[in-house]
PDB file with one MODEL, atoms N, CA, C and O in Angstrom:
MODEL        1
ATOM      1  N   UNK A   1       0.845  -1.165   0.000  1.00  0.00           N
ATOM      2  CA  UNK A   1       0.000   0.000   0.000  1.00  0.00           C
ATOM      3  C   UNK A   1       0.895   1.234   0.000  1.00  0.00           C
ATOM      4  O   UNK A   1       1.866   1.312   0.752  1.00  0.00           O
ATOM      5  N   UNK A   2       0.558   2.185  -0.843  1.00  0.00           N
ATOM      6  CA  UNK A   2       1.314   3.411  -0.989  1.00  0.00           C
ATOM      7  C   UNK A   2       0.699   4.505  -0.128  1.00  0.00           C
ATOM      8  O   UNK A   2      -0.525   4.618  -0.058  1.00  0.00           O
ATOM      9  N   UNK A   3       1.514   5.299   0.518  1.00  0.00           N
ATOM     10  CA  UNK A   3       1.034   6.452   1.285  1.00  0.00           C
ATOM     11  C   UNK A   3       1.404   7.722   0.537  1.00  0.00           C
ATOM     12  O   UNK A   3       2.546   7.896   0.111  1.00  0.00           O
ATOM     13  N   UNK A   4       0.418   8.616   0.382  1.00  0.00           N
ATOM     14  CA  UNK A   4       0.667   9.893  -0.280  1.00  0.00           C
ATOM     15  C   UNK A   4       0.005  11.012   0.522  1.00  0.00           C
ATOM     16  O   UNK A   4      -0.984  10.794   1.222  1.00  0.00           O
ATOM     17  N   UNK A   5       0.568  12.203   0.406  1.00  0.00           N
ATOM     18  CA  UNK A   5       0.005  13.368   1.076  1.00  0.00           C
ATOM     19  C   UNK A   5      -1.262  13.826   0.349  1.00  0.00           C
ATOM     20  O   UNK A   5      -1.399  13.638  -0.859  1.00  0.00           O
ATOM     21  N   UNK A   6      -2.172  14.421   1.096  1.00  0.00           N
ATOM     22  CA  UNK A   6      -3.413  14.937   0.513  1.00  0.00           C
ATOM     23  C   UNK A   6      -3.116  15.922  -0.609  1.00  0.00           C
ATOM     24  O   UNK A   6      -3.840  15.969  -1.603  1.00  0.00           O
ATOM     25  N   UNK A   7      -2.063  16.701  -0.456  1.00  0.00           N
ATOM     26  CA  UNK A   7      -1.650  17.664  -1.487  1.00  0.00           C
ATOM     27  C   UNK A   7      -1.322  16.935  -2.798  1.00  0.00           C
ATOM     28  O   UNK A   7      -1.689  17.398  -3.878  1.00  0.00           O
ATOM     29  N   UNK A   8      -0.631  15.795  -2.696  1.00  0.00           N
ATOM     30  CA  UNK A   8      -0.283  15.028  -3.895  1.00  0.00           C
ATOM     31  C   UNK A   8      -1.538  14.467  -4.559  1.00  0.00           C
ATOM     32  O   UNK A   8      -1.629  14.428  -5.786  1.00  0.00           O
ATOM     33  N   UNK A   9      -2.500  14.035  -3.754  1.00  0.00           N
ATOM     34  CA  UNK A   9      -3.766  13.557  -4.319  1.00  0.00           C
ATOM     35  C   UNK A   9      -4.444  14.683  -5.091  1.00  0.00           C
ATOM     36  O   UNK A   9      -4.940  14.468  -6.197  1.00  0.00           O
ATOM     37  N   UNK A  10      -4.466  15.865  -4.521  1.00  0.00           N
ATOM     38  CA  UNK A  10      -5.090  17.009  -5.183  1.00  0.00           C
ATOM     39  C   UNK A  10      -4.380  17.333  -6.500  1.00  0.00           C
ATOM     40  O   UNK A  10      -5.029  17.614  -7.507  1.00  0.00           O
ATOM     41  N   UNK A  11      -3.063  17.294  -6.486  1.00  0.00           N
ATOM     42  CA  UNK A  11      -2.291  17.696  -7.670  1.00  0.00           C
ATOM     43  C   UNK A  11      -2.187  16.613  -8.735  1.00  0.00           C
ATOM     44  O   UNK A  11      -1.929  16.925  -9.898  1.00  0.00           O
ATOM     45  N   UNK A  12      -2.381  15.347  -8.369  1.00  0.00           N
ATOM     46  CA  UNK A  12      -2.196  14.233  -9.312  1.00  0.00           C
ATOM     47  C   UNK A  12      -3.374  13.254  -9.254  1.00  0.00           C
ATOM     48  O   UNK A  12      -3.177  12.040  -9.304  1.00  0.00           O
ATOM     49  N   UNK A  13      -4.586  13.779  -9.151  1.00  0.00           N
ATOM     50  CA  UNK A  13      -5.777  12.938  -8.973  1.00  0.00           C
ATOM     51  C   UNK A  13      -5.927  11.887 -10.069  1.00  0.00           C
ATOM     52  O   UNK A  13      -6.133  10.712  -9.765  1.00  0.00           O
ATOM     53  N   UNK A  14      -5.828  12.283 -11.325  1.00  0.00           N
ATOM     54  CA  UNK A  14      -6.047  11.336 -12.428  1.00  0.00           C
ATOM     55  C   UNK A  14      -5.036  10.194 -12.391  1.00  0.00           C
ATOM     56  O   UNK A  14      -5.402   9.032 -12.568  1.00  0.00           O
ATOM     57  N   UNK A  15      -3.778  10.519 -12.164  1.00  0.00           N
ATOM     58  CA  UNK A  15      -2.728   9.484 -12.104  1.00  0.00           C
ATOM     59  C   UNK A  15      -2.980   8.513 -10.948  1.00  0.00           C
ATOM     60  O   UNK A  15      -2.859   7.299 -11.116  1.00  0.00           O
ATOM     61  N   UNK A  16      -3.323   9.039  -9.799  1.00  0.00           N
ATOM     62  CA  UNK A  16      -3.556   8.183  -8.630  1.00  0.00           C
ATOM     63  C   UNK A  16      -4.790   7.305  -8.840  1.00  0.00           C
ATOM     64  O   UNK A  16      -4.779   6.129  -8.477  1.00  0.00           O
ATOM     65  N   UNK A  17      -5.844   7.861  -9.420  1.00  0.00           N
ATOM     66  CA  UNK A  17      -7.039   7.057  -9.689  1.00  0.00           C
ATOM     67  C   UNK A  17      -6.756   5.956 -10.711  1.00  0.00           C
ATOM     68  O   UNK A  17      -7.339   4.875 -10.621  1.00  0.00           O
ATOM     69  N   UNK A  18      -5.876   6.208 -11.677  1.00  0.00           N
ATOM     70  CA  UNK A  18      -5.488   5.139 -12.621  1.00  0.00           C
ATOM     71  C   UNK A  18      -4.788   4.013 -11.870  1.00  0.00           C
ATOM     72  O   UNK A  18      -5.049   2.838 -12.130  1.00  0.00           O
ATOM     73  N   UNK A  19      -3.898   4.364 -10.938  1.00  0.00           N
ATOM     74  CA  UNK A  19      -3.205   3.339 -10.147  1.00  0.00           C
ATOM     75  C   UNK A  19      -4.200   2.529  -9.319  1.00  0.00           C
ATOM     76  O   UNK A  19      -4.087   1.308  -9.216  1.00  0.00           O
ATOM     77  N   UNK A  20      -5.166   3.217  -8.737  1.00  0.00           N
ATOM     78  CA  UNK A  20      -6.184   2.522  -7.939  1.00  0.00           C
ATOM     79  C   UNK A  20      -7.015   1.610  -8.837  1.00  0.00           C
ATOM     80  O   UNK A  20      -7.313   0.477  -8.459  1.00  0.00           O
ATOM     81  N   UNK A  21      -7.387   2.084 -10.003  1.00  0.00           N
ATOM     82  CA  UNK A  21      -8.164   1.261 -10.937  1.00  0.00           C
ATOM     83  C   UNK A  21      -7.382   0.020 -11.361  1.00  0.00           C
ATOM     84  O   UNK A  21      -7.975  -1.007 -11.689  1.00  0.00           O
ATOM     85  N   UNK A  22      -6.052   0.114 -11.356  1.00  0.00           N
ATOM     86  CA  UNK A  22      -5.196  -1.026 -11.698  1.00  0.00           C
ATOM     87  C   UNK A  22      -4.983  -1.973 -10.521  1.00  0.00           C
ATOM     88  O   UNK A  22      -4.299  -2.988 -10.651  1.00  0.00           O
ATOM     89  N   UNK A  23      -5.574  -1.637  -9.366  1.00  0.00           N
ATOM     90  CA  UNK A  23      -5.491  -2.549  -8.233  1.00  0.00           C
ATOM     91  C   UNK A  23      -4.696  -2.051  -7.044  1.00  0.00           C
ATOM     92  O   UNK A  23      -4.670  -2.720  -6.011  1.00  0.00           O
ATOM     93  N   UNK A  24      -4.048  -0.905  -7.149  1.00  0.00           N
ATOM     94  CA  UNK A  24      -3.263  -0.379  -6.026  1.00  0.00           C
ATOM     95  C   UNK A  24      -4.171   0.166  -4.930  1.00  0.00           C
ATOM     96  O   UNK A  24      -5.278   0.633  -5.197  1.00  0.00           O
ATOM     97  N   UNK A  25      -3.693   0.099  -3.714  1.00  0.00           N
ATOM     98  CA  UNK A  25      -4.360   0.698  -2.565  1.00  0.00           C
ATOM     99  C   UNK A  25      -3.495   1.874  -2.117  1.00  0.00           C
ATOM    100  O   UNK A  25      -2.272   1.756  -2.043  1.00  0.00           O
ATOM    101  N   UNK A  26      -4.129   3.005  -1.819  1.00  0.00           N
ATOM    102  CA  UNK A  26      -3.410   4.218  -1.466  1.00  0.00           C
ATOM    103  C   UNK A  26      -3.922   4.739  -0.125  1.00  0.00           C
ATOM    104  O   UNK A  26      -5.130   4.824   0.097  1.00  0.00           O
ATOM    105  N   UNK A  27      -2.993   5.086   0.766  1.00  0.00           N
ATOM    106  CA  UNK A  27      -3.340   5.725   2.028  1.00  0.00           C
ATOM    107  C   UNK A  27      -3.057   7.214   1.894  1.00  0.00           C
ATOM    108  O   UNK A  27      -1.958   7.613   1.508  1.00  0.00           O
ATOM    109  N   UNK A  28      -4.048   8.028   2.213  1.00  0.00           N
ATOM    110  CA  UNK A  28      -3.908   9.476   2.144  1.00  0.00           C
ATOM    111  C   UNK A  28      -3.514   9.980   3.531  1.00  0.00           C
ATOM    112  O   UNK A  28      -4.106   9.591   4.537  1.00  0.00           O
ATOM    113  N   UNK A  29      -2.510  10.850   3.567  1.00  0.00           N
ATOM    114  CA  UNK A  29      -2.038  11.382   4.849  1.00  0.00           C
ATOM    115  C   UNK A  29      -2.188  12.903   4.890  1.00  0.00           C
ATOM    116  O   UNK A  29      -2.152  13.580   3.863  1.00  0.00           O
ATOM    117  N   UNK A  30      -2.357  13.410   6.098  1.00  0.00           N
ATOM    118  CA  UNK A  30      -2.305  14.848   6.345  1.00  0.00           C
ATOM    119  C   UNK A  30      -1.272  15.072   7.428  1.00  0.00           C
ATOM    120  O   UNK A  30      -1.412  14.560   8.539  1.00  0.00           O
ATOM    121  N   UNK A  31      -0.250  15.824   7.119  1.00  0.00           N
ATOM    122  CA  UNK A  31       0.839  16.078   8.062  1.00  0.00           C
ATOM    123  C   UNK A  31       1.442  14.768   8.577  1.00  0.00           C
ATOM    124  O   UNK A  31       1.816  14.660   9.745  1.00  0.00           O
ATOM    125  N   UNK A  32       1.529  13.773   7.684  1.00  0.00           N
ATOM    126  CA  UNK A  32       2.140  12.498   8.027  1.00  0.00           C
ATOM    127  C   UNK A  32       1.223  11.507   8.735  1.00  0.00           C
ATOM    128  O   UNK A  32       1.634  10.380   9.011  1.00  0.00           O
ATOM    129  N   UNK A  33      -0.005  11.904   9.033  1.00  0.00           N
ATOM    130  CA  UNK A  33      -0.952  11.027   9.729  1.00  0.00           C
ATOM    131  C   UNK A  33      -1.945  10.442   8.727  1.00  0.00           C
ATOM    132  O   UNK A  33      -2.578  11.200   7.993  1.00  0.00           O
ATOM    133  N   UNK A  34      -2.102   9.114   8.674  1.00  0.00           N
ATOM    134  CA  UNK A  34      -3.075   8.516   7.762  1.00  0.00           C
ATOM    135  C   UNK A  34      -4.503   8.958   8.109  1.00  0.00           C
ATOM    136  O   UNK A  34      -4.918   8.901   9.267  1.00  0.00           O
ATOM    137  N   UNK A  35      -5.245   9.398   7.086  1.00  0.00           N
ATOM    138  CA  UNK A  35      -6.614   9.851   7.308  1.00  0.00           C
ATOM    139  C   UNK A  35      -7.632   9.127   6.427  1.00  0.00           C
ATOM    140  O   UNK A  35      -8.828   9.158   6.715  1.00  0.00           O
ATOM    141  N   UNK A  36      -7.177   8.485   5.370  1.00  0.00           N
ATOM    142  CA  UNK A  36      -8.107   7.805   4.469  1.00  0.00           C
ATOM    143  C   UNK A  36      -7.370   6.757   3.654  1.00  0.00           C
ATOM    144  O   UNK A  36      -6.152   6.818   3.483  1.00  0.00           O
ATOM    145  N   UNK A  37      -8.135   5.791   3.153  1.00  0.00           N
ATOM    146  CA  UNK A  37      -7.596   4.780   2.242  1.00  0.00           C
ATOM    147  C   UNK A  37      -8.460   4.748   0.997  1.00  0.00           C
ATOM    148  O   UNK A  37      -9.686   4.829   1.069  1.00  0.00           O
ATOM    149  N   UNK A  38      -7.805   4.629  -0.137  1.00  0.00           N
ATOM    150  CA  UNK A  38      -8.512   4.512  -1.414  1.00  0.00           C
ATOM    151  C   UNK A  38      -8.097   3.180  -2.024  1.00  0.00           C
ATOM    152  O   UNK A  38      -6.909   2.867  -2.102  1.00  0.00           O
ATOM    153  N   UNK A  39      -9.090   2.394  -2.459  1.00  0.00           N
ATOM    154  CA  UNK A  39      -8.816   1.108  -3.080  1.00  0.00           C
ATOM    155  C   UNK A  39      -9.787   0.850  -4.211  1.00  0.00           C
ATOM    156  O   UNK A  39     -10.807   1.529  -4.329  1.00  0.00           O
ATOM    157  N   UNK A  40      -9.477  -0.123  -5.038  1.00  0.00           N
ATOM    158  CA  UNK A  40     -10.351  -0.445  -6.168  1.00  0.00           C
ATOM    159  C   UNK A  40     -11.686  -1.006  -5.690  1.00  0.00           C
ATOM    160  O   UNK A  40     -11.758  -1.684  -4.665  1.00  0.00           O
ATOM    161  N   UNK A  41     -12.726  -0.718  -6.437  1.00  0.00           N
ATOM    162  CA  UNK A  41     -14.052  -1.251  -6.158  1.00  0.00           C
ATOM    163  C   UNK A  41     -14.121  -2.660  -6.714  1.00  0.00           C
ATOM    164  O   UNK A  41     -13.741  -2.909  -7.858  1.00  0.00           O
ATOM    165  N   UNK A  42     -14.602  -3.564  -5.909  1.00  0.00           N
ATOM    166  CA  UNK A  42     -14.773  -4.944  -6.375  1.00  0.00           C
ATOM    167  C   UNK A  42     -16.209  -5.083  -6.878  1.00  0.00           C
ATOM    168  O   UNK A  42     -17.168  -4.869  -6.136  1.00  0.00           O
ATOM    169  N   UNK A  43     -16.334  -5.439  -8.130  1.00  0.00           N
ATOM    170  CA  UNK A  43     -17.673  -5.609  -8.681  1.00  0.00           C
ATOM    171  C   UNK A  43     -17.957  -7.083  -8.887  1.00  0.00           C
ATOM    172  O   UNK A  43     -17.074  -7.927  -8.740  1.00  0.00           O
ATOM    173  N   UNK A  44     -19.185  -7.378  -9.226  1.00  0.00           N
ATOM    174  CA  UNK A  44     -19.618  -8.766  -9.370  1.00  0.00           C
ATOM    175  C   UNK A  44     -19.063  -9.427 -10.636  1.00  0.00           C
ATOM    176  O   UNK A  44     -19.026 -10.653 -10.732  1.00  0.00           O
ATOM    177  N   UNK A  45     -18.632  -8.617 -11.604  1.00  0.00           N
ATOM    178  CA  UNK A  45     -18.094  -9.195 -12.834  1.00  0.00           C
ATOM    179  C   UNK A  45     -16.731  -9.805 -12.582  1.00  0.00           C
ATOM    180  O   UNK A  45     -15.936  -9.288 -11.798  1.00  0.00           O
ATOM    181  N   UNK A  46     -16.478 -10.901 -13.254  1.00  0.00           N
ATOM    182  CA  UNK A  46     -15.168 -11.552 -13.125  1.00  0.00           C
ATOM    183  C   UNK A  46     -14.099 -10.660 -13.759  1.00  0.00           C
ATOM    184  O   UNK A  46     -14.325 -10.037 -14.796  1.00  0.00           O
ATOM    185  N   UNK A  47     -12.949 -10.614 -13.124  1.00  0.00           N
ATOM    186  CA  UNK A  47     -11.837  -9.856 -13.670  1.00  0.00           C
ATOM    187  C   UNK A  47     -10.558 -10.586 -13.317  1.00  0.00           C
ATOM    188  O   UNK A  47     -10.543 -11.439 -12.429  1.00  0.00           O
ATOM    189  N   UNK A  48      -9.507 -10.256 -13.998  1.00  0.00           N
ATOM    190  CA  UNK A  48      -8.241 -10.900 -13.702  1.00  0.00           C
ATOM    191  C   UNK A  48      -7.619 -10.238 -12.470  1.00  0.00           C
ATOM    192  O   UNK A  48      -7.848  -9.059 -12.200  1.00  0.00           O
ATOM    193  N   UNK A  49      -6.838 -11.013 -11.738  1.00  0.00           N
ATOM    194  CA  UNK A  49      -6.156 -10.514 -10.552  1.00  0.00           C
ATOM    195  C   UNK A  49      -4.665 -10.448 -10.825  1.00  0.00           C
ATOM    196  O   UNK A  49      -4.104 -11.296 -11.517  1.00  0.00           O
ATOM    197  N   UNK A  50      -4.043  -9.433 -10.273  1.00  0.00           N
ATOM    198  CA  UNK A  50      -2.590  -9.399 -10.324  1.00  0.00           C
ATOM    199  C   UNK A  50      -2.067 -10.404  -9.305  1.00  0.00           C
ATOM    200  O   UNK A  50      -2.749 -10.716  -8.328  1.00  0.00           O
ATOM    201  N   UNK A  51      -0.861 -10.908  -9.533  1.00  0.00           N
ATOM    202  CA  UNK A  51      -0.292 -11.935  -8.662  1.00  0.00           C
ATOM    203  C   UNK A  51      -0.258 -11.476  -7.214  1.00  0.00           C
ATOM    204  O   UNK A  51      -0.641 -12.229  -6.319  1.00  0.00           O
ATOM    205  N   UNK A  52       0.192 -10.263  -6.973  1.00  0.00           N
ATOM    206  CA  UNK A  52       0.312  -9.745  -5.605  1.00  0.00           C
ATOM    207  C   UNK A  52      -1.052  -9.697  -4.919  1.00  0.00           C
ATOM    208  O   UNK A  52      -1.168  -9.981  -3.727  1.00  0.00           O
ATOM    209  N   UNK A  53      -2.082  -9.333  -5.687  1.00  0.00           N
ATOM    210  CA  UNK A  53      -3.430  -9.271  -5.116  1.00  0.00           C
ATOM    211  C   UNK A  53      -3.926 -10.670  -4.752  1.00  0.00           C
ATOM    212  O   UNK A  53      -4.534 -10.860  -3.698  1.00  0.00           O
ATOM    213  N   UNK A  54      -3.668 -11.652  -5.626  1.00  0.00           N
ATOM    214  CA  UNK A  54      -4.070 -13.026  -5.341  1.00  0.00           C
ATOM    215  C   UNK A  54      -3.355 -13.563  -4.107  1.00  0.00           C
ATOM    216  O   UNK A  54      -3.980 -14.199  -3.258  1.00  0.00           O
ATOM    217  N   UNK A  55      -2.065 -13.315  -4.000  1.00  0.00           N
ATOM    218  CA  UNK A  55      -1.303 -13.767  -2.836  1.00  0.00           C
ATOM    219  C   UNK A  55      -1.862 -13.150  -1.564  1.00  0.00           C
ATOM    220  O   UNK A  55      -1.987 -13.828  -0.544  1.00  0.00           O
ATOM    221  N   UNK A  56      -2.198 -11.865  -1.621  1.00  0.00           N
ATOM    222  CA  UNK A  56      -2.759 -11.193  -0.442  1.00  0.00           C
ATOM    223  C   UNK A  56      -4.104 -11.812  -0.050  1.00  0.00           C
ATOM    224  O   UNK A  56      -4.353 -12.049   1.132  1.00  0.00           O
ATOM    225  N   UNK A  57      -4.955 -12.069  -1.017  1.00  0.00           N
ATOM    226  CA  UNK A  57      -6.258 -12.669  -0.733  1.00  0.00           C
ATOM    227  C   UNK A  57      -6.089 -14.054  -0.133  1.00  0.00           C
ATOM    228  O   UNK A  57      -6.731 -14.380   0.865  1.00  0.00           O
ATOM    229  N   UNK A  58      -5.227 -14.873  -0.732  1.00  0.00           N
ATOM    230  CA  UNK A  58      -5.043 -16.237  -0.250  1.00  0.00           C
ATOM    231  C   UNK A  58      -4.406 -16.280   1.133  1.00  0.00           C
ATOM    232  O   UNK A  58      -4.725 -17.159   1.934  1.00  0.00           O
ATOM    233  N   UNK A  59      -3.510 -15.342   1.421  1.00  0.00           N
ATOM    234  CA  UNK A  59      -2.846 -15.362   2.724  1.00  0.00           C
ATOM    235  C   UNK A  59      -3.759 -14.865   3.833  1.00  0.00           C
ATOM    236  O   UNK A  59      -3.556 -15.202   5.000  1.00  0.00           O
ATOM    237  N   UNK A  60      -4.764 -14.068   3.483  1.00  0.00           N
ATOM    238  CA  UNK A  60      -5.650 -13.538   4.523  1.00  0.00           C
ATOM    239  C   UNK A  60      -6.953 -14.324   4.629  1.00  0.00           C
ATOM    240  O   UNK A  60      -7.755 -14.055   5.523  1.00  0.00           O
ATOM    241  N   UNK A  61      -7.181 -15.288   3.741  1.00  0.00           N
ATOM    242  CA  UNK A  61      -8.443 -16.021   3.738  1.00  0.00           C
ATOM    243  C   UNK A  61      -8.185 -17.532   3.787  1.00  0.00           C
ATOM    244  O   UNK A  61      -8.627 -18.278   2.913  1.00  0.00           O
ATOM    245  N   UNK A  62      -7.477 -17.959   4.805  1.00  0.00           N
ATOM    246  CA  UNK A  62      -7.168 -19.375   4.934  1.00  0.00           C
ATOM    247  C   UNK A  62      -8.402 -20.157   5.392  1.00  0.00           C
ATOM    248  O   UNK A  62      -9.240 -19.642   6.133  1.00  0.00           O
ATOM    249  N   UNK A  63      -8.496 -21.392   4.944  1.00  0.00           N
ATOM    250  CA  UNK A  63      -9.598 -22.259   5.351  1.00  0.00           C
ATOM    251  C   UNK A  63      -9.435 -22.644   6.816  1.00  0.00           C
ATOM    252  O   UNK A  63      -8.345 -22.551   7.382  1.00  0.00           O
ATOM    253  N   UNK A  64     -10.506 -23.066   7.400  1.00  0.00           N
ATOM    254  CA  UNK A  64     -10.495 -23.525   8.785  1.00  0.00           C
ATOM    255  C   UNK A  64      -9.456 -24.637   8.947  1.00  0.00           C
ATOM    256  O   UNK A  64      -9.345 -25.523   8.100  1.00  0.00           O
ATOM    257  N   UNK A  65      -8.708 -24.580  10.032  1.00  0.00           N
ATOM    258  CA  UNK A  65      -7.623 -25.543  10.256  1.00  0.00           C
ATOM    259  C   UNK A  65      -8.130 -26.982  10.301  1.00  0.00           C
ATOM    260  O   UNK A  65      -7.399 -27.893   9.913  1.00  0.00           O
ATOM    261  N   UNK A  66      -9.330 -27.210  10.753  1.00  0.00           N
ATOM    262  CA  UNK A  66      -9.866 -28.569  10.854  1.00  0.00           C
ATOM    263  C   UNK A  66     -10.573 -29.042   9.603  1.00  0.00           C
ATOM    264  O   UNK A  66     -11.093 -30.157   9.578  1.00  0.00           O
ATOM    265  N   UNK A  67     -10.604 -28.218   8.557  1.00  0.00           N
ATOM    266  CA  UNK A  67     -11.340 -28.579   7.346  1.00  0.00           C
ATOM    267  C   UNK A  67     -10.800 -29.853   6.704  1.00  0.00           C
ATOM    268  O   UNK A  67     -11.579 -30.733   6.338  1.00  0.00           O
ATOM    269  N   UNK A  68      -9.480 -29.964   6.562  1.00  0.00           N
ATOM    270  CA  UNK A  68      -8.916 -31.156   5.925  1.00  0.00           C
ATOM    271  C   UNK A  68      -9.306 -32.416   6.684  1.00  0.00           C
ATOM    272  O   UNK A  68      -9.671 -33.418   6.070  1.00  0.00           O
ATOM    273  N   UNK A  69      -9.234 -32.380   7.992  1.00  0.00           N
ATOM    274  CA  UNK A  69      -9.595 -33.545   8.801  1.00  0.00           C
ATOM    275  C   UNK A  69     -11.075 -33.878   8.615  1.00  0.00           C
ATOM    276  O   UNK A  69     -11.430 -35.048   8.467  1.00  0.00           O
ATOM    277  N   UNK A  70     -11.935 -32.870   8.622  1.00  0.00           N
ATOM    278  CA  UNK A  70     -13.363 -33.105   8.410  1.00  0.00           C
ATOM    279  C   UNK A  70     -13.621 -33.727   7.047  1.00  0.00           C
ATOM    280  O   UNK A  70     -14.419 -34.657   6.930  1.00  0.00           O
ATOM    281  N   UNK A  71     -12.952 -33.219   6.012  1.00  0.00           N
ATOM    282  CA  UNK A  71     -13.143 -33.758   4.666  1.00  0.00           C
ATOM    283  C   UNK A  71     -12.633 -35.192   4.568  1.00  0.00           C
ATOM    284  O   UNK A  71     -13.260 -36.034   3.926  1.00  0.00           O
ATOM    285  N   UNK A  72     -11.491 -35.471   5.206  1.00  0.00           N
ATOM    286  CA  UNK A  72     -10.963 -36.834   5.203  1.00  0.00           C
ATOM    287  C   UNK A  72     -11.946 -37.802   5.861  1.00  0.00           C
ATOM    288  O   UNK A  72     -12.152 -38.910   5.365  1.00  0.00           O
ATOM    289  N   UNK A  73     -12.547 -37.392   6.964  1.00  0.00           N
ATOM    290  CA  UNK A  73     -13.506 -38.252   7.659  1.00  0.00           C
ATOM    291  C   UNK A  73     -14.748 -38.483   6.808  1.00  0.00           C
ATOM    292  O   UNK A  73     -15.289 -39.589   6.794  1.00  0.00           O
ATOM    293  N   UNK A  74     -15.204 -37.463   6.104  1.00  0.00           N
ATOM    294  CA  UNK A  74     -16.392 -37.590   5.274  1.00  0.00           C
ATOM    295  C   UNK A  74     -16.134 -38.413   4.021  1.00  0.00           C
ATOM    296  O   UNK A  74     -16.981 -39.207   3.611  1.00  0.00           O
ATOM    297  N   UNK A  75     -14.970 -38.227   3.415  1.00  0.00           N
ATOM    298  CA  UNK A  75     -14.685 -38.870   2.138  1.00  0.00           C
ATOM    299  C   UNK A  75     -14.134 -40.279   2.280  1.00  0.00           C
ATOM    300  O   UNK A  75     -14.327 -41.109   1.392  1.00  0.00           O
ATOM    301  N   UNK A  76     -13.467 -40.556   3.362  1.00  0.00           N
ATOM    302  CA  UNK A  76     -12.840 -41.864   3.492  1.00  0.00           C
ATOM    303  C   UNK A  76     -11.582 -41.945   2.650  1.00  0.00           C
ATOM    304  O   UNK A  76     -11.094 -40.931   2.151  1.00  0.00           O
ATOM    305  N   UNK A  77     -11.054 -43.161   2.491  1.00  0.00           N
ATOM    306  CA  UNK A  77      -9.804 -43.343   1.772  1.00  0.00           C
ATOM    307  C   UNK A  77      -9.996 -43.533   0.275  1.00  0.00           C
ATOM    308  O   UNK A  77      -9.050 -43.376  -0.497  1.00  0.00           O
ATOM    309  N   UNK A  78     -11.216 -43.871  -0.141  1.00  0.00           N
ATOM    310  CA  UNK A  78     -11.415 -44.229  -1.530  1.00  0.00           C
ATOM    311  C   UNK A  78     -12.803 -43.813  -1.990  1.00  0.00           C
ATOM    312  O   UNK A  78     -13.729 -43.657  -1.193  1.00  0.00           O
ATOM    313  N   UNK A  79     -12.914 -43.641  -3.281  1.00  0.00           N
ATOM    314  CA  UNK A  79     -14.240 -43.371  -3.875  1.00  0.00           C
ATOM    315  C   UNK A  79     -14.706 -44.566  -4.688  1.00  0.00           C
ATOM    316  O   UNK A  79     -15.653 -44.451  -5.467  1.00  0.00           O
ATOM    317  N   UNK A  80     -14.053 -45.722  -4.518  1.00  0.00           N
ATOM    318  CA  UNK A  80     -14.398 -46.910  -5.298  1.00  0.00           C
ATOM    319  C   UNK A  80     -15.835 -47.326  -5.102  1.00  0.00           C
ATOM    320  O   UNK A  80     -16.452 -47.860  -6.024  1.00  0.00           O
ATOM    321  N   UNK A  81     -16.385 -47.096  -3.920  1.00  0.00           N
ATOM    322  CA  UNK A  81     -17.751 -47.547  -3.648  1.00  0.00           C
ATOM    323  C   UNK A  81     -18.818 -46.668  -4.326  1.00  0.00           C
ATOM    324  O   UNK A  81     -20.006 -46.977  -4.246  1.00  0.00           O
ATOM    325  N   UNK A  82     -18.414 -45.599  -4.978  1.00  0.00           N
ATOM    326  CA  UNK A  82     -19.379 -44.704  -5.605  1.00  0.00           C
ATOM    327  C   UNK A  82     -19.848 -45.216  -6.962  1.00  0.00           C
ATOM    328  O   UNK A  82     -20.918 -44.818  -7.423  1.00  0.00           O
ATOM    329  N   UNK A  83     -19.099 -46.067  -7.600  1.00  0.00           N
ATOM    330  CA  UNK A  83     -19.495 -46.588  -8.891  1.00  0.00           C
ATOM    331  C   UNK A  83     -19.160 -45.607 -10.005  1.00  0.00           C
ATOM    332  O   UNK A  83     -18.606 -44.537  -9.755  1.00  0.00           O
ATOM    333  N   UNK A  84     -19.501 -45.980 -11.241  1.00  0.00           N
ATOM    334  CA  UNK A  84     -19.166 -45.112 -12.388  1.00  0.00           C
ATOM    335  C   UNK A  84     -20.053 -43.872 -12.426  1.00  0.00           C
ATOM    336  O   UNK A  84     -21.187 -43.880 -11.947  1.00  0.00           O
ATOM    337  N   UNK A  85     -19.508 -42.813 -13.005  1.00  0.00           N
ATOM    338  CA  UNK A  85     -20.271 -41.584 -13.210  1.00  0.00           C
ATOM    339  C   UNK A  85     -21.063 -41.739 -14.501  1.00  0.00           C
ATOM    340  O   UNK A  85     -20.517 -42.148 -15.526  1.00  0.00           O
ATOM    341  N   UNK A  86     -22.328 -41.417 -14.450  1.00  0.00           N
ATOM    342  CA  UNK A  86     -23.175 -41.571 -15.652  1.00  0.00           C
ATOM    343  C   UNK A  86     -23.622 -40.245 -16.168  1.00  0.00           C
ATOM    344  O   UNK A  86     -24.338 -40.181 -17.168  1.00  0.00           O
TER     345      UNK A  86
ENDMDL
END
């Protein structure tokens, strides 16, 4: 996340908004103190993710620690008893 002064936002609004539209997150500061954050809007339409954004999402949204154990108990060791898919 990039930090910029409010003055820089005022003087370079179009450039900063292009960066945000490309996926960057910006913290706005006044006298060195963070006062606001600007980030891209997530819409319902599918879009491509930049690698850094995907890594951030995956690192902050881990599955429940017991999920693998629960799935193993439900699935068992084999799917042989399910028969052919029709």
